[in-house]
VOBA-1610 file (N, C-alpha, C; in pm, whole numbers, padded with zeros to 5 digits, always signed):
BEGIN
Met+00637+08862-14278Met+00645+08902-14137Met+00511+08962-14092Ser+00454+08903-13986Ser+00327+08956-13937Ser+00352+09077-13848Leu+00261+09170-13853Leu+00273+09293-13773Leu+00174+09288-13658Pro+00206+09353-13547Pro+00111+09355-13435Pro-00018+09426-13474Thr-00126+09378-13416Thr-00257+09434-13449Thr-00285+09558-13365Ile-00288+09673-13431Ile-00330+09797-13363Ile-00480+09809-13385Glu-00556+09765-13289Glu-00701+09754-13304Glu-00769+09839-13198Thr-00859+09924-13243Thr-00930+10009-13148Thr-01078+09973-13139Asn-01116+09861-13199Asn-01255+09818-13194Asn-01278+09738-13067Leu-01357+09791-12976Leu-01385+09724-12849Leu-01529+09673-12843Glu-01592+09658-12959Glu-01731+09610-12962Glu-01742+09473-12898Gly-01853+09452-12827Gly-01876+09324-12763Gly-01818+09314-12624Gln-01749+09419-12578Gln-01690+09417-12445Gln-01761+09517-12353Val-01759+09485-12226Val-01813+09575-12123Val-01695+09635-12047Ala-01697+09766-12032Ala-01592+09837-11958Ala-01652+09900-11834Phe-01570+09910-11731Phe-01610+09972-11604Phe-01507+10081-11575Val-01553+10205-11565Val-01462+10318-11544Val-01499+10388-11415Thr-01405+10395-11321Thr-01431+10467-11197Thr-01382+10612-11210Gly-01439+10697-11127Gly-01405+10839-11136Gly-01447+10897-11270Ala-01561+10850-11321Ala-01603+10885-11458Ala-01677+11017-11466Thr-01690+11089-11356Thr-01770+11212-11358Thr-01696+11332-11415Ser-01562+11326-11419Ser-01487+11443-11465Ser-01346+11403-11504Gly-01273+11499-11560Gly-01130+11483-11584Gly-01092+11363-11667Leu-00988+11292-11624Leu-00937+11180-11701Leu-01039+11068-11712Gly-01110+11039-11603Gly-01208+10932-11606Gly-01318+10956-11708Arg-01364+11080-11713Arg-01468+11114-11811Arg-01415+11096-11953Arg-01291+11138-11976Arg-01230+11121-12108Arg-01215+10973-12142Phe-01166+10893-12048Phe-01148+10750-12074Phe-01282+10684-12107Ala-01386+10720-12033Ala-01518+10660-12057Ala-01568+10693-12196Asn-01556+10819-12236Asn-01600+10858-12370Asn-01517+10789-12478Leu-01387+10781-12458Leu-01298+10718-12554Leu-01334+10571-12575Ile-01350+10499-12466Ile-01377+10355-12475Ile-01515+10330-12535Ala-01612+10414-12500Ala-01745+10401-12560Ala-01740+10428-12710Asp-01663+10528-12751Asp-01652+10559-12894Asp-01586+10446-12972Cys-01511+10361-12901Cys-01449+10244-12965Cys-01541+10122-12963Gly-01662+10138-12914Gly-01762+10033-12927Gly-01797+09957-12801Ala-01725+09976-12691Ala-01757+09904-12568Ala-01881+09964-12502Lys-01954+09880-12430Lys-02057+09928-12340Lys-01989+09967-12209Val-02026+10083-12154Val-01949+10137-12042Val-02037+10159-11919Ala-01990+10104-11806Ala-02049+10136-11676Ala-01972+10253-11618Leu-02042+10361-11591Leu-01982+10485-11542Leu-01998+10490-11391Ala-01887+10483-11319Ala-01894+10479-11173Ala-01840+10609-11113Gly-01908+10656-11010Gly-01866+10777-10941Gly-01971+10814-10838Arg-01941+10918-10760Arg-02032+10956-10652Arg-02138+11057-10693Arg-02110+11137-10796Arg-02202+11246-10833Arg-02297+11198-10941Val-02418+11164-10899Val-02514+11100-10989Val-02548+11188-11109Gly-02569+11316-11084Gly-02602+11407-11195Gly-02494+11410-11301Arg-02369+11410-11257Arg-02257+11409-11353Arg-02253+11277-11430Leu-02277+11166-11362Leu-02277+11037-11430Leu-02384+11034-11539Glu-02501+11085-11506Glu-02610+11088-11605Glu-02574+11178-11723Glu-02505+11286-11696Glu-02461+11377-11802Glu-02363+11308-11896Val-02267+11234-11841Val-02169+11162-11924Val-02239+11054-12004Ala-02334+10984-11943Ala-02409+10881-12015Ala-02484+10942-12135Arg-02543+11059-12115Arg-02613+11125-12226Arg-02517+11163-12337Glu-02398+11211-12301Glu-02296+11244-12402Glu-02266+11123-12490Ile-02245+11010-12425Ile-02209+10888-12497Ile-02325+10840-12582Glu-02444+10840-12526Glu-02560+10792-12600Glu-02594+10882-12718Ala-02565+11011-12707Ala-02591+11105-12817Ala-02505+11073-12938Arg-02392+11007-12917Arg-02305+10968-13028Arg-02327+10823-13069Gly-02433+10761-13016Gly-02466+10624-13056Gly-02406+10516-12968Gly-02344+10554-12857Gly-02283+10456-12769Gly-02379+10408-12661Thr-02329+10316-12578Thr-02407+10261-12468Thr-02334+10285-12337Ala-02402+10348-12242Ala-02342+10374-12112Ala-02450+10379-12006Ile-02416+10333-11887Ile-02508+10339-11774Ile-02440+10408-11656Pro-02512+10497-11588Pro-02456+10554-11465Pro-02467+10452-11351Leu-02360+10436-11276Leu-02358+10340-11166Leu-02301+10412-11043Pro-02385+10477-10963Pro-02336+10550-10847Pro-02253+10459-10756Leu-02134+10507-10716Leu-02045+10423-10638Leu-01950+10510-10556Asp-01942+10479-10428Asp-01845+10541-10338Asp-01736+10438-10312Met-01613+10470-10351Met-01503+10374-10341Met-01464+10343-10196Thr-01519+10416-10100Thr-01489+10388-09960Thr-01585+10285-09900Glu-01687+10244-09975Glu-01787+10149-09926Glu-01757+10010-09982Asp-01692+09927-09900Asp-01639+09798-09946Asp-01742+09710-10016Gln-01856+09691-09951Gln-01955+09599-10006Gln-02013+09649-10138Ala-02031+09781-10148Ala-02081+09839-10273Ala-01980+09821-10385Val-01851+09839-10352Val-01747+09821-10453Val-01744+09676-10499Lys-01751+09583-10406Lys-01746+09441-10440Lys-01865+09399-10526Ala-01982+09459-10500Ala-02103+09424-10574Ala-02112+09490-10711Ala-02033+09593-10735Ala-02049+09674-10856Ala-02028+09597-10986Pro-01927+09510-11001Pro-01912+09439-11128Pro-02033+09351-11164Ala-02093+09288-11064Ala-02212+09207-11090Ala-02327+09294-11136Arg-02339+09412-11076Arg-02446+09504-11116Arg-02424+09552-11260Ala-02300+09582-11295Ala-02270+09624-11433Ala-02304+09513-11531Glu-02269+09388-11495Glu-02301+09274-11582Glu-02452+09259-11599Glu-02523+09275-11490Glu-02670+09263-11495Glu-02730+09367-11590Leu-02680+09490-11584Leu-02737+09598-11663Leu-02689+09600-11808Leu-02568+09550-11833Leu-02509+09558-11966Leu-02501+09424-12038Gly-02535+09315-11968Gly-02553+09188-12036Gly-02430+09102-12055Ala-02316+09140-11999Ala-02195+09061-12014Ala-02098+09097-11901Pro-02005+09006-11868Pro-01908+09038-11762Pro-01818+09155-11800Val-01771+09225-11699Val-01675+09334-11721Val-01542+09274-11765Gln-01497+09311-11886Gln-01367+09265-11936Gln-01261+09374-11934Ile-01305+09500-11921Ile-01213+09613-11916Ile-01244+09692-11789Leu-01143+09707-11705Leu-01158+09790-11585Leu-01057+09904-11590Ile-01106+10026-11577Ile-01019+10143-11565Ile-01032+10193-11422Asn-00932+10164-11342Asn-00931+10201-11200Asn-00875+10343-11189Asn-00962+10440-11205Asn-00920+10580-11217Asn-00951+10665-11094Ala-01044+10621-11011Ala-01088+10705-10898Ala-00972+10738-10806Gly-00969+10861-10760Gly-00865+10902-10667Gly-00894+11040-10612Ile-00844+11066-10491Ile-00858+11198-10430Ile-00722+11243-10380Pro-00700+11376-10372Pro-00574+11428-10318Pro-00582+11440-10167Asp-00468+11462-10103Asp-00472+11499-09961Asp-00436+11646-09942Ala-00340+11697-10017Ala-00304+11840-10015Ala-00269+11889-09875Gln-00211+11800-09793Gln-00170+11839-09658Gln-00037+11773-09624Arg+00037+11838-09534Arg+00156+11775-09477Arg+00113+11653-09396Ala+00196+11551-09393Ala+00159+11423-09332Ala+00116+11439-09187His+00188+11519-09108His+00160+11528-08965His+00037+11612-08933Lys-00023+11674-09036Lys-00141+11757-09013Lys-00271+11688-09056Met-00262+11567-09109Met-00381+11499-09159Met-00459+11437-09044Asp-00592+11455-09043Asp-00672+11388-08941Asp-00708+11247-08990Leu-00761+11166-08900Leu-00786+11025-08932Leu-00890+11009-09042Glu-00989+11096-09044Glu-01092+11086-09146Glu-01033+11103-09286Leu-00945+11202-09302Leu-00882+11224-09433Leu-00789+11108-09468Ile-00712+11060-09369Ile-00623+10946-09394Ile-00704+10827-09444Asn-00814+10796-09378Asn-00896+10682-09420Asn-00956+10702-09558Asn-01004+10824-09585Asn-01064+10850-09716Asn-00963+10836-09829Val-00841+10884-09808Val-00738+10874-09912Val-00700+10728-09935Phe-00674+10654-09826Phe-00640+10512-09841Phe-00754+10435-09909Asp-00877+10457-09864Asp-00990+10379-09916Asp-01020+10411-10062Thr-01016+10538-10097Thr-01050+10579-10234Thr-00938+10545-10332Asn-00814+10567-10290Asn-00701+10555-10382Asn-00642+10415-10389Leu-00665+10334-10286Leu-00597+10204-10283Leu-00689+10088-10246Arg-00753+10096-10131Arg-00836+09984-10085Arg-00950+09955-10183Gly-01024+10061-10223Gly-01134+10044-10318Gly-01087+09987-10451Pro-00983+10046-10513Pro-00932+09990-10639Pro-00885+09845-10626Trp-00824+09809-10513Trp-00782+09670-10492Trp-00904+09577-10489Ile-01005+09612-10409Ile-01125+09529-10399Ile-01191+09515-10536Leu-01201+09625-10609Leu-01268+09623-10739Leu-01190+09538-10840Ala-01059+09556-10846Ala-00978+09477-10938Ala-00989+09328-10906Cys-00985+09294-10778Cys-00991+09154-10740Cys-01127+09092-10773Glu-01233+09170-10759Glu-01366+09118-10793Glu-01380+09100-10943Val-01334+09197-11021Val-01336+09181-11167Val-01251+09062-11208Gly-01132+09050-11151Gly-01045+08937-11182Gly-01108+08804-11145Arg-01167+08797-11028Arg-01231+08673-10983Arg-01340+08628-11079Arg-01423+08721-11122Arg-01534+08688-11210Arg-01483+08644-11348Leu-01379+08710-11398Leu-01322+08669-11527Leu-01261+08529-11518Ile-01192+08502-11409Ile-01131+08369-11392Ile-01239+08261-11387Glu-01348+08288-11316Glu-01459+08193-11310Glu-01518+08167-11448Glu-01527+08273-11529Glu-01586+08260-11663Glu-01484+08215-11767Lys-01356+08202-11726Lys-01248+08168-11818Lys-01241+08265-11936Met-01250+08393-11902Met-01246+08500-12001Met-01121+08585-11982Pro-01061+08635-12092Pro-00949+08729-12078Pro-00999+08866-12038Gly-00908+08951-11995Gly-00948+09086-11956Gly-00830+09181-11954Arg-00863+09309-11945Arg-00762+09414-11933Arg-00800+09506-11816Ile-00706+09526-11727Ile-00724+09619-11617Ile-00615+09725-11628Val-00656+09852-11630Val-00562+09963-11636Val-00580+10047-11510Asn-00477+10049-11427Asn-00480+10126-11303Asn-00415+10262-11325Ile-00480+10367-11282Ile-00427+10502-11301Ile-00349+10542-11176Ser-00218+10553-11191Ser-00130+10597-11084Ser-00101+10745-11105Ser+00022+10787-11085Ser+00060+10927-11100Ser+00212+10937-11096Val+00267+11040-11160Val+00411+11063-11144Val+00444+11098-10999Gly+00341+11138-10924Gly+00361+11162-10781Gly+00403+11037-10706Ala+00385+10920-10767Ala+00431+10795-10705Ala+00583+10787-10704Tyr+00647+10857-10797Tyr+00792+10847-10815Tyr+00867+10968-10759Asn+00795+11076-10733Asn+00861+11201-10700Asn+00778+11277-10598Tyr+00840+11315-10487Tyr+00769+11393-10385Tyr+00860+11504-10334Ala+00813+11628-10343Ala+00895+11744-10310Ala+00881+11790-10165Gly+00792+11723-10088Gly+00781+11755-09947Gly+00692+11873-09913Ile+00604+11912-10006Ile+00522+12031-09982Ile+00374+11997-09963Gly+00343+11873-09932Gly+00205+11828-09916Gly+00175+11716-10014Ala+00075+11635-09983Ala+00032+11522-10067Ala+00122+11399-10050Ala+00179+11383-09931Ala+00264+11265-09905Ala+00184+11136-09913Leu+00064+11134-09855Leu-00015+11011-09855Leu-00064+10979-09996Tyr-00097+11082-10073Tyr-00133+11059-10214Tyr-00019+10987-10285Ser+00105+11033-10261Ser+00221+10970-10323Ser+00234+10824-10279Val+00212+10798-10152Val+00220+10661-10100Val+00117+10571-10167Thr-00007+10618-10176Thr-00112+10534-10236Thr-00088+10512-10384Lys-00038+10611-10455Lys-00013+10594-10598Lys+00108+10503-10623Ser+00204+10503-10531Ser+00314+10406-10538Ser+00260+10265-10518Ala+00168+10250-10424Ala+00109+10119-10398Ala+00028+10070-10517Ile-00036+10161-10590Ile-00110+10121-10711Ile-00014+10060-10813Ile+00107+10112-10822Ile+00205+10056-10914Ile+00242+09914-10871Arg+00267+09893-10742Arg+00298+09758-10696Arg+00180+09664-10711Met+00060+09714-10687Met-00062+09635-10710Met-00069+09589-10855Thr-00038+09678-10947Thr-00038+09644-11090Thr+00060+09531-11117Glu+00178+09539-11060Glu+00282+09439-11085Glu+00243+09302-11030Val+00194+09298-10906Val+00167+09168-10846Val+00045+09100-10907Leu-00060+09177-10936Leu-00178+09117-10998Leu-00147+09070-11140Ala-00059+09141-11210Ala-00019+09098-11343Ala+00047+08960-11339Val+00135+08940-11241Val+00202+08811-11227Val+00102+08701-11189Glu+00016+08732-11093Glu-00079+08631-11044Glu-00179+08590-11151Trp-00222+08685-11235Trp-00329+08656-11330Trp-00281+08635-11473Ser-00151+08634-11494Ser-00100+08611-11629Ser-00151+08478-11684Arg-00154+08375-11600Arg-00201+08242-11644Arg-00346+08244-11687Asn-00419+08347-11642Asn-00562+08360-11675Asn-00587+08456-11790His-00479+08504-11852His-00489+08596-11966His-00560+08727-11930Ile-00535+08771-11808Ile-00582+08902-11764Ile-00459+08993-11755Asn-00451+09091-11842Asn-00339+09184-11842Asn-00369+09300-11747Val-00276+09327-11658Val-00292+09437-11561Val-00178+09536-11586Thr-00215+09655-11626Thr-00116+09758-11658Thr-00157+09889-11590Gly-00080+09992-11613Gly-00112+10120-11552Gly-00060+10238-11632Ile-00112+10353-11601Ile-00064+10479-11657Ile-00034+10571-11539Ala+00081+10636-11544Ala+00119+10734-11442Ala+00125+10871-11509Pro+00012+10944-11510Pro+00011+11075-11576Pro+00087+11180-11496Gly+00141+11277-11568Gly+00193+11398-11505Gly+00079+11495-11483Ser+00104+11622-11508Ser+00002+11725-11488Ser-00087+11736-11611Phe-00214+11696-11595Phe-00314+11704-11700Phe-00435+11780-11647Arg-00507+11844-11736Arg-00625+11920-11697Arg-00728+11828-11632Ser-00772+11864-11513Ser-00874+11789-11441Ser-00919+11874-11324Glu-01025+11831-11256Glu-01069+11904-11138Glu-00960+11905-11031Met-00892+11791-11014Met-00786+11785-10914Met-00674+11882-10948Met-00636+11886-11076Met-00530+11976-11119Met-00574+12121-11107Asp-00699+12149-11141Asp-00749+12286-11128Asp-00739+12334-10984Gly-00770+12245-10888Gly-00759+12281-10747Gly-00615+12309-10707Met-00522+12231-10762Met-00381+12251-10731Met-00332+12384-10788Leu-00375+12415-10910Leu-00334+12541-10972Leu-00389+12660-10894Glu-00509+12642-10841Glu-00570+12750-10762Glu-00491+12774-10634Arg-00442+12666-10572Arg-00367+12679-10447Arg-00223+12727-10470Met-00160+12681-10579Met-00016+12697-10594Met+00027+12786-10710Gly-00069+12830-10793Gly-00033+12911-10909Gly-00001+12826-11030Asp+00045+12890-11134Asp+00071+12823-11262Asp+00198+12739-11256Leu+00181+12612-11225Leu+00295+12521-11213Leu+00366+12499-11346Ser+00295+12519-11455Ser+00352+12485-11587Ser+00477+12566-11620Gln+00490+12683-11560Gln+00606+12765-11592Gln+00737+12705-11540Gly+00725+12609-11451Gly+00844+12538-11403Gly+00875+12412-11482Phe+00789+12378-11580Phe+00810+12258-11661Phe+00895+12293-11783Pro+00973+12199-11834Pro+01058+12228-11951Pro+00979+12280-12071Arg+00859+12224-12096Arg+00779+12268-12211Arg+00671+12368-12172Lys+00667+12404-12046Lys+00578+12510-11996Lys+00432+12489-12038Arg+00385+12366-12017Arg+00245+12337-12051Arg+00192+12225-11964Ile+00060+12222-11954Ile-00012+12116-11885Ile-00087+12036-11990Gly-00088+11905-11975Gly-00149+11819-12077Gly-00300+11827-12080Asp-00357+11794-12194Asp-00501+11777-12208Asp-00533+11628-12199Pro-00647+11591-12140Pro-00679+11450-12120Pro-00671+11366-12248Glu-00708+11424-12363Glu-00706+11346-12487Glu-00565+11304-12528Gln-00463+11367-12469Gln-00326+11327-12499Gln-00287+11195-12433Leu-00377+11140-12353Leu-00358+11006-12297Leu-00430+10898-12380Asp-00505+10940-12482Asp-00585+10844-12560Asp-00499+10732-12618Ser-00388+10767-12680Ser-00309+10667-12751Ser-00252+10563-12654Thr-00211+10607-12536Thr-00158+10513-12437Thr-00267+10419-12389Met-00384+10473-12359Met-00495+10389-12313Met-00535+10288-12420Leu-00549+10334-12544Leu-00590+10243-12651Leu-00486+10135-12676Tyr-00358+10169-12665Tyr-00253+10067-12680Tyr-00268+09960-12573Leu-00291+10001-12449Leu-00300+09904-12340Leu-00426+09817-12350Leu-00526+09861-12425Leu-00647+09782-12445Leu-00645+09705-12576Ser-00542+09724-12656Ser-00534+09668-12791Ser-00462+09534-12791Pro-00490+09448-12892Pro-00411+09325-12907Pro-00262+09351-12924Ala-00224+09471-12966Ala-00082+09503-12984Ala-00006+09493-12853Ser-00075+09507-12740Ser-00007+09501-12609Ser-00033+09368-12540Glu-00057+09263-12616Glu-00091+09133-12559Glu+00012+09083-12458Met+00140+09110-12481Met+00245+09063-12390Met+00286+09168-12287Val+00217+09280-12286Val+00249+09388-12192Val+00159+09375-12071Thr+00216+09332-11961Thr+00140+09322-11837Thr+00235+09347-11720Gly+00184+09414-11616Gly+00269+09453-11505Gly+00349+09579-11531Thr+00319+09647-11640Thr+00391+09768-11680Thr+00309+09892-11651Val+00372+09995-11599Val+00307+10124-11579Val+00379+10226-11666Val+00304+10292-11753Val+00360+10386-11850Val+00352+10528-11793Ile+00467+10593-11780Ile+00469+10733-11739Ile+00441+10820-11861Val+00342+10906-11849Val+00309+11002-11956Val+00306+11140-11890Asp+00420+11212-11900Asp+00426+11338-11825Asp+00496+11450-11900Asp+00523+11433-12030Asp+00579+11542-12109Asp+00717+11585-12057Gly+00783+11496-11981Gly+00912+11534-11924Gly+00902+11640-11816Gln+00785+11650-11752Gln+00762+11756-11653Gln+00843+11736-11524Met+00865+11609-11488Met+00922+11579-11358Met+01058+11513-11369Ser+01138+11524-11264Ser+01265+11451-11258Ser+01235+11304-11237Arg+01333+11222-11260Arg+01316+11076-11244Arg+01396+11028-11124
//
């Protein structure tokens, strides 16, 4: 009886990670680089991108900072080609991690914030995924796309962040439909819906609302490295038939 291959060697592949300047994105970028992939680090804060690149290179990895604002359509569409030019091969792994909160009641949001949340959390990731997918299909290459959603997609308590919940729900549907459309092309599209994990976004929420963890059954907030195993599984040959699936990783923090 053959067993599934649990393989964490990503050598020879190029990965593109958005929101790589901090939090989960920074962890994912370091993790994937440590597994041998060359990584394009995308985000708005150039100094932070350069810092993450130095971290990876200090351990013998390869990473390039690629400044990118997810609200700028043409820049997002051009980014995979730029990563290929700098790293020497098409992007085969995309981690669509960039996202911003709204932290406001729906009726109090101004148009600028509404546009920024939609563009950063949904429109930009859609454009980027479609461009990566298009290029892989042209090259007849397989690929893995992992979209980062949130448990907020499934649960909303009515105290702010309604639009964030809407966009993260849409990311789940995006994962499902692209998985079906690109299955014939051997491009697996999956997602992770994290609960409360340490990040800049979470730190801001804790500052506004206090220690949320005391309301959780296990009274703790996750550390980004506790998502490593899920990410590596979704990038591994062991998950070859897993596509269109979004994995909730939330320590049982939220109701279903």
